[in-house]
C-alpha positions as CSV (number, residue, x, y, z in Angstrom):
1,M,120.1,36.4,132.6
2,P,118.3,37.7,135.7
3,D,114.8,39.2,135.2
4,S,115.9,42.5,136.8
5,L,118.7,42.9,134.3
6,K,116.3,42.2,131.4
7,K,113.9,44.9,132.7
8,F,116.8,47.4,133.0
9,I,118.0,46.8,129.4
10,I,114.4,47.1,128.0
11,I,113.9,50.4,129.9
12,V,117.3,51.8,128.6
13,L,116.4,50.8,125.0
14,L,113.0,52.5,125.2
15,L,114.5,55.7,126.6
16,W,117.3,55.6,124.0
17,T,114.8,55.5,121.1
18,A,112.5,58.2,122.6
19,S,112.5,61.6,120.8
20,P,111.7,65.0,122.4
21,V,108.3,66.6,121.8
22,S,107.0,70.1,122.5
23,A,104.1,70.6,124.8
24,L,100.7,70.7,123.1
25,E,98.8,74.0,123.4
26,I,95.2,73.3,124.3
27,K,92.9,75.6,122.3
28,D,89.6,73.8,122.8
29,Y,89.0,72.7,126.4
30,P,86.4,70.0,126.9
31,A,82.9,71.3,127.8
32,I,82.0,70.0,131.2
33,P,78.6,70.6,132.8
34,G,78.7,73.2,135.5
35,L,82.2,74.5,134.5
36,V,83.2,77.5,132.4
37,A,85.9,76.4,129.9
38,P,88.7,78.8,129.1
39,S,88.3,80.2,125.6
40,E,91.0,80.5,122.9
41,N,90.9,84.3,123.1
42,C,91.5,84.3,126.9
43,T,94.9,85.7,127.7
44,G,96.7,87.4,130.6
45,S,95.8,87.7,134.2
46,D,92.1,88.1,133.5
47,C,92.0,84.3,132.7
48,L,93.5,83.2,136.1
49,P,90.1,82.9,137.9
50,I,88.6,80.9,134.9
51,Y,91.6,78.5,134.8
52,I,91.5,77.9,138.6
53,S,87.7,77.4,138.6
54,Y,87.9,75.0,135.6
55,W,90.8,72.8,136.9
56,V,89.5,72.6,140.5
57,G,86.1,71.5,139.2
58,L,87.7,69.1,136.7
59,L,89.8,67.5,139.5
60,I,86.7,67.1,141.6
61,Y,84.9,65.4,138.7
62,A,87.9,63.1,138.1
63,A,88.0,62.1,141.8
64,G,84.3,61.4,141.8
65,A,84.6,59.3,138.6
66,L,87.5,57.3,140.0
67,A,85.6,56.6,143.2
68,A,82.5,55.5,141.3
69,M,84.6,53.2,139.1
70,S,86.3,51.7,142.2
71,L,82.8,51.1,143.7
72,A,81.6,49.3,140.6
73,V,84.7,47.1,140.5
74,G,84.3,46.3,144.2
75,G,80.7,45.4,143.7
76,I,81.6,43.0,140.8
77,Q,84.3,41.4,142.8
78,L,81.9,40.9,145.7
79,I,79.4,39.1,143.5
80,M,82.0,36.9,141.9
81,S,83.7,36.0,145.2
82,G,81.2,33.3,145.9
83,E,82.0,31.5,149.1
84,N,85.7,32.5,149.1
85,P,86.0,34.6,152.3
86,E,89.3,36.2,151.3
87,N,88.0,37.5,147.9
88,A,84.8,38.7,149.6
89,G,86.9,40.5,152.2
90,N,89.0,42.3,149.6
91,A,85.9,43.3,147.6
92,K,84.3,44.7,150.7
93,D,87.4,46.7,151.5
94,R,87.4,48.1,147.9
95,V,83.7,49.1,148.3
96,K,84.4,50.7,151.6
97,G,87.3,52.6,150.1
98,A,85.3,53.8,147.2
99,I,82.5,55.0,149.4
100,L,85.0,56.9,151.6
101,G,86.5,58.4,148.4
102,L,83.1,59.7,147.4
103,I,82.5,61.2,150.8
104,L,85.9,62.9,150.8
105,T,85.3,64.3,147.3
106,M,82.0,65.8,148.3
107,S,83.5,67.1,151.5
108,S,86.3,68.8,149.6
109,F,83.7,70.5,147.4
110,I,81.8,71.7,150.5
111,I,85.0,72.9,152.2
112,L,86.2,74.8,149.1
113,K,82.8,76.4,148.7
114,T,82.8,77.4,152.4
115,I,86.3,78.9,152.1
116,N,86.0,80.6,148.7
117,P,83.0,80.0,146.6
118,A,84.8,81.5,143.6
119,L,87.0,78.4,143.3
120,I,84.0,76.2,142.4
121,T,81.4,78.7,141.2
122,P,81.5,79.0,137.4
123,I,80.0,82.5,137.5
124,L,82.8,85.1,137.7
125,T,82.2,88.7,138.8
126,P,84.7,91.5,138.1
127,L,86.9,92.6,141.0
128,P,86.0,95.9,142.7
129,G,88.2,98.9,142.1
130,V,91.4,99.0,144.1
131,A,94.3,101.4,144.6
132,G,97.5,101.1,142.6
133,V,99.1,101.9,139.3
134,F,97.3,100.6,136.2
135,Y,97.2,100.6,132.4
136,T,93.9,102.0,131.2
137,N,91.9,102.5,128.0
138,N,89.6,104.9,130.0
139,I,87.1,102.0,130.3
140,E,89.0,99.1,131.9
141,E,92.1,98.8,134.0
142,K,95.0,96.3,134.1
143,S,97.8,96.2,136.6
144,A,100.9,98.1,135.3
145,R,104.5,96.8,135.6
146,E,107.1,98.7,137.6
147,A,109.4,98.6,134.6
148,E,108.5,97.8,130.9
149,P,111.5,97.5,128.6
150,N,109.2,97.6,125.5
151,T,105.9,99.3,125.5
152,A,104.8,97.1,122.6
153,N,104.2,94.5,125.3
154,I,101.4,96.5,126.8
155,P,97.9,95.2,126.0
156,E,96.6,96.9,122.9
157,G,94.7,100.1,123.7
158,F,95.9,100.3,127.3
159,N,98.6,103.0,126.6
160,T,97.9,105.3,129.5
161,I,99.1,105.1,133.1
162,F,96.5,105.7,135.8
163,Y,97.6,106.4,139.4
164,K,94.8,105.4,141.8
165,C,94.9,106.0,145.6
166,S,91.4,104.8,146.3
167,N,88.7,102.5,144.9
168,Q,86.8,105.5,143.7
169,P,86.4,105.8,139.9
170,D,88.5,109.0,139.8
171,G,91.3,107.4,141.9
172,A,91.4,110.5,144.2
173,G,93.0,110.0,147.6
174,T,96.2,110.5,149.6
175,G,99.5,109.0,148.6
176,P,103.1,109.8,147.6
177,F,104.0,111.3,144.3
178,L,104.4,108.7,141.5
179,L,107.5,109.2,139.3
180,I,107.3,107.9,135.7
181,W,110.5,107.7,133.6
182,K,109.6,107.8,129.9
183,F,112.3,106.7,127.5
184,P,112.1,107.3,123.8
185,K,113.8,104.0,123.0
186,I,113.2,100.4,124.2
187,N,115.3,98.9,127.0
188,F,115.4,102.3,128.9
189,Q,117.6,104.1,126.4
190,G,117.6,107.7,125.3
191,N,118.1,109.2,121.9
192,D,121.9,109.3,122.5
193,E,124.5,108.4,125.2
194,N,123.5,111.5,127.1
195,Y,119.9,110.2,127.4
196,N,118.4,113.1,125.5
197,G,114.7,112.7,125.0
198,V,114.1,111.1,128.4
199,K,111.3,112.7,130.5
200,V,110.5,112.2,134.1
201,V,107.0,113.2,135.1
202,K,105.5,113.4,138.6
203,K,101.9,112.4,139.2
204,T,99.5,112.8,142.1
205,C,96.6,110.6,143.0
206,G,94.0,110.3,140.3
207,E,96.2,111.6,137.5
208,K,96.9,109.9,134.2
209,E,99.9,109.9,131.9
210,P,99.9,108.8,128.3
211,L,102.7,106.5,127.1
212,S,102.3,107.2,123.4
213,G,105.7,107.9,121.8
214,S,107.6,106.1,124.6
215,G,109.7,103.0,123.8
216,S,110.0,101.9,127.5
217,F,109.2,103.2,131.0
218,K,109.8,102.8,134.7
219,I,107.8,103.9,137.7
220,A,108.6,104.4,141.3
221,F,107.1,106.3,144.3
222,E,108.9,109.5,145.3
223,T,110.5,109.0,148.8
224,P,112.8,111.3,150.8
225,G,116.4,111.5,149.7
226,V,118.7,113.0,147.1
227,Y,118.1,112.7,143.3
228,Y,120.5,113.4,140.5
229,F,119.7,115.0,137.1
230,L,121.6,115.2,133.9
231,E,120.3,118.7,133.1
232,E,120.0,121.9,135.0
233,N,116.9,122.9,136.9
234,C,116.2,119.2,137.6
235,Q,115.4,118.3,134.1
236,G,116.3,115.3,131.9
237,L,117.2,111.8,133.2
238,M,116.7,111.5,136.9
239,S,118.3,108.9,139.3
240,G,116.4,107.0,141.9
241,T,116.6,108.1,145.5
242,N,120.1,108.2,147.1
243,L,120.4,108.0,150.9
244,S,124.1,107.5,151.7
245,N,127.7,108.4,150.8
246,Q,129.0,107.4,147.4
247,Q,132.7,107.3,146.9
248,K,132.1,107.0,143.1
249,I,128.8,107.9,141.6
250,S,127.6,105.2,139.2
251,E,126.9,105.7,135.5
252,P,125.3,107.4,133.7
253,F,125.5,110.2,136.3
254,N,129.2,110.1,137.1
255,D,130.8,113.5,136.0
256,K,127.5,114.4,134.3
257,I,125.2,115.7,137.2
258,K,124.0,119.2,136.5
259,S,121.4,119.5,139.3
260,I,120.3,117.8,142.4
261,R,116.9,117.6,144.1
262,I,116.5,117.2,147.8
263,V,113.2,115.7,149.0
264,N,112.2,115.9,152.6
265,S,109.3,114.6,154.7
266,A,108.4,116.1,158.0
267,D,106.1,113.2,158.8
268,S,109.0,110.8,158.8
269,N,111.5,113.3,160.2
270,S,113.6,112.9,157.0
271,F,115.6,116.0,156.1
272,F,118.5,115.5,153.7
273,G,121.6,117.3,152.6
274,F,124.8,116.7,150.6
275,V,128.4,117.8,149.9
276,A,129.4,117.2,146.3
277,H,133.0,116.6,145.1
278,E,134.6,116.6,141.7
279,A,136.9,113.6,142.1
280,P,136.1,110.1,143.4
281,G,136.8,109.4,147.0
282,F,135.5,112.8,148.2
283,E,138.5,114.6,146.7
284,G,139.0,117.6,144.4
285,K,137.0,120.8,144.0
286,C,133.7,120.8,145.9
287,G,130.5,122.6,146.3
288,S,129.1,124.0,149.5
289,L,127.3,122.0,152.1
290,R,123.6,122.1,151.0
291,Y,120.6,120.9,152.9
292,L,116.9,121.7,153.2
293,D,115.5,122.6,156.6
294,R,111.8,122.3,155.8
295,D,109.3,119.9,154.5
296,G,109.0,119.6,150.7
297,Y,111.8,119.7,148.1
298,V,114.3,122.0,146.5
299,C,116.2,121.9,143.2
300,L,119.9,122.9,143.2
301,N,122.2,123.4,140.2
302,V,125.6,122.1,141.3
303,G,128.1,124.0,139.1
304,I,130.8,121.3,139.3
305,E,131.3,117.8,137.7
306,V,130.3,115.6,140.5
307,S,132.1,112.2,140.9
308,S,131.5,111.5,144.6
309,I,129.1,112.8,147.2
310,N,128.5,112.9,151.0
311,I,124.8,112.5,151.8
312,F,123.5,113.0,155.3
313,Q,120.3,113.4,157.3
314,W,120.0,116.7,159.1
315,N,118.7,116.4,162.7
316,G,117.9,120.0,163.4
317,F,114.1,120.1,162.7
318,G,112.2,121.4,165.7
319,E,114.1,120.6,168.9
320,N,115.8,117.4,167.5
321,W,119.2,119.1,167.6
322,K,119.2,118.5,171.3
323,T,119.4,114.7,170.8
324,S,122.5,114.6,168.5
325,G,125.1,114.8,171.3
326,S,127.1,117.3,173.4
327,G,129.1,119.1,170.7
328,V,132.5,119.2,168.9
329,K,135.9,120.2,170.2
330,F,138.7,121.7,168.0
331,F,142.4,121.5,169.2
332,G,145.5,123.3,168.1
333,N,147.7,120.1,168.1
334,P,147.3,116.5,166.8
335,F,145.7,114.2,169.4
336,G,144.9,117.5,171.2
337,K,143.4,117.3,174.6
338,T,143.5,119.8,177.4
339,G,145.6,117.4,179.4
340,L,148.2,117.3,176.6
341,R,149.0,121.0,176.7
342,A,146.8,121.8,173.8
343,G,144.4,124.8,173.5
344,A,140.8,123.9,172.7
345,F,137.8,125.6,171.2
346,V,134.7,123.9,172.6
347,L,131.6,124.1,170.5
348,T,128.6,123.1,172.6
349,K,125.3,121.7,171.2
350,E,123.6,124.9,172.2
351,K,126.0,126.9,169.9
352,I,125.6,124.4,167.1
353,N,121.9,124.3,167.4
354,K,120.5,123.7,163.9
355,F,123.6,124.8,162.0
356,W,126.8,126.6,162.8
357,T,129.4,128.2,160.6
358,E,132.5,130.2,161.3
359,D,135.8,131.6,160.1
360,P,138.5,129.5,161.8
361,K,140.3,132.7,162.9
362,N,137.3,133.4,165.1
363,M,137.6,130.1,166.8
364,I,139.8,131.2,169.7
365,F,141.5,128.4,171.8
366,N,141.0,128.3,175.5
367,Y,144.1,127.6,177.6
368,E,142.4,127.6,181.0
369,G,144.2,125.1,183.2
370,I,147.0,124.6,180.7
371,N,150.3,125.7,182.2
372,I,152.5,126.4,179.2
373,P,154.6,129.5,178.4
374,E,153.0,132.4,176.6
375,E,155.5,132.0,173.7
376,E,153.9,128.6,173.0
377,K,150.4,129.9,173.1
378,A,151.1,132.9,170.9
379,P,151.3,131.0,167.5
380,C,148.3,128.8,168.4
381,K,145.7,131.3,169.4
382,N,142.9,130.1,167.1
383,F,142.0,127.2,164.8
384,G,143.1,129.2,161.7
385,K,146.7,130.0,162.7
386,E,148.9,128.4,160.1
387,D,152.1,129.1,161.9
388,C,151.0,126.9,164.9
389,P,153.4,123.9,165.0
390,G,150.5,121.5,165.3
391,Y,148.4,123.1,162.5
392,P,145.8,122.1,161.4
393,G,145.3,120.3,164.8
394,S,142.6,117.8,165.5
395,I,138.8,117.3,166.1
396,Q,136.8,115.4,168.6
397,V,133.2,114.7,167.7
398,L,131.0,114.2,170.7
399,G,127.9,112.7,169.2
400,D,126.2,112.7,165.8
401,Y,127.5,115.8,164.0
402,L,128.8,116.6,160.5
403,V,131.9,118.7,160.4
404,V,133.0,120.3,157.1
405,L,136.4,122.0,156.7
406,Y,136.8,124.1,153.5
407,S,140.3,124.8,152.2
408,G,141.7,126.6,149.1
409,L,140.7,129.8,147.4
410,S,137.1,131.0,147.8
411,T,135.3,133.0,145.1
412,N,132.0,134.8,145.2
413,P,130.5,135.5,141.8
414,C,128.0,138.0,143.2
415,P,128.4,141.8,143.6
416,V,129.8,143.2,146.9
417,G,127.1,142.9,149.6
418,Q,125.5,139.9,148.0
419,C,126.0,136.1,148.1
420,L,124.9,133.0,146.3
421,N,121.8,131.2,147.7
422,T,120.7,127.5,147.2
423,R,119.2,128.3,143.8
424,N,122.4,129.9,142.5
425,I,120.9,133.4,142.7
426,C,122.7,136.4,144.1
427,V,120.8,137.8,147.1
428,D,121.4,140.4,149.8
429,E,123.4,139.4,152.8
430,P,122.5,137.9,155.2
431,N,120.3,135.3,153.8
432,D,119.3,131.6,154.3
433,F,121.8,129.3,152.6
434,C,124.0,132.3,151.9
435,L,127.4,130.7,151.6
436,P,129.9,133.2,150.0
437,R,133.1,131.9,151.6
438,R,132.5,128.3,150.7
439,Y,131.6,128.8,147.1
440,G,134.2,127.1,144.8
441,A,136.4,125.7,147.5
442,Q,139.3,123.5,146.3
443,H,138.6,120.9,148.9
444,C,135.8,120.0,151.3
445,Y,136.9,117.7,154.1
446,V,133.9,116.0,155.7
447,F,134.1,114.3,159.2
448,Y,131.6,112.2,161.1
449,K,133.9,111.1,163.9
450,D,137.1,112.1,165.6
451,A,140.1,113.2,163.5
452,P,143.1,112.8,165.8
453,N,145.5,114.4,163.3
454,L,144.0,116.5,160.6
455,K,147.4,116.7,158.8
456,D,147.0,113.0,157.9
457,T,143.7,113.7,156.2
458,G,145.2,116.3,153.8
459,V,143.8,119.3,155.5
460,G,146.0,122.3,155.1
461,A,148.3,120.5,152.6
462,E,150.1,122.5,149.9
463,G,149.4,125.8,151.5
464,K,145.6,125.3,151.3
465,K,144.6,126.8,154.5
466,I,141.2,126.3,156.2
467,F,139.0,129.3,155.5
468,S,135.6,128.1,156.8
469,V,134.1,125.5,159.2
470,D,130.6,124.2,159.1
471,V,129.0,122.0,161.8
472,L,125.4,120.6,161.9
473,P,123.5,117.9,163.8
474,I,122.8,114.7,161.9
475,K,121.0,111.4,162.4
């Protein structure tokens, strides 16, 4: 039998008879002169510098010991080589290699000490204060997790969140708001399926928030965007920031949103708005177009069961509206263009400015240069004429604009002479965000680009005429 086959069989038998074993936890590390050994009570991230220092020092010790042993063996071989030149040469090579190893070991020590003395210095000093989010016991601080499914995992006594924006003891400074979701149950659960008992608190730099009574928590920084809430007046469970259209809102917010917060930032030129819909796919009853034209935030009660939503960035702050495009054209016929014998209502960017709204009956078509009989023009005088053969016509969007067409019955719950504002409060007309005609619309059709045939989109179907039009510049 070949030797190689015998070796293979022996190795297989040895492996076959082997049994698995668990790793042995080292509780008492060997005491080595000049090194600080990790203690049994050392746990968590605080031990990392101790472990690094100990193991780097141990490896340098081991390398030096191996080099010394190799030097000793080489010396013995040189003595015993006698007059044999080959053995003497091998012994000299080993001695040279050992000496080189010792030089490299000492060089590595010097290099490490030059780069970072903490790697080989057994004396550890505490890190200076830094900005961030921490657990604290009001004496020490430990880095906090972004999400903790079970607060029992937090180091004992460190049951308070501390938001620091500087290395000062009080943590004062400048920074975004810190949002903390506090769940009464573990794994980010509320007291029931409606997430009752969940609290979301907003903290500024230097503030603390106790976690006592919470089973789990999440943290995030507040950024510009749109936030959903399961209770009115922006209370209860809150979503993260939402920045774009959602054809179907995810759970647990689908059909359960009671209020929405818009957060803007003038510094980053981020100004948000939305159009909410009851049915998925931007269908069904809808709320009015809502947006915030200033820095800061606003809370809006929605009044409908929201399943889908259009979210946009308004581009009307300052003089930004001038950069969105040249405007929007409305035509009385599908694929309407002035060269195709269609009247047009031209809405320039100057008219749109920051926001434009109008009754379609006041959007009078211009037939200049269109040579057609008066009897063809008569039923198509404006964008709201239902008896126009091409009704509801078409739209051409010349740039970055949001166009919203409202159809269906409109209701205004306020007394005569008043309308509903963004906080669902009746105020005297006229007023900012005063949208009486659009309140409670059966459908809101939202367009970002050309609509060559509005009839194909469902506009005006089943006798639901267009009763209001909104246009605003977007990013």
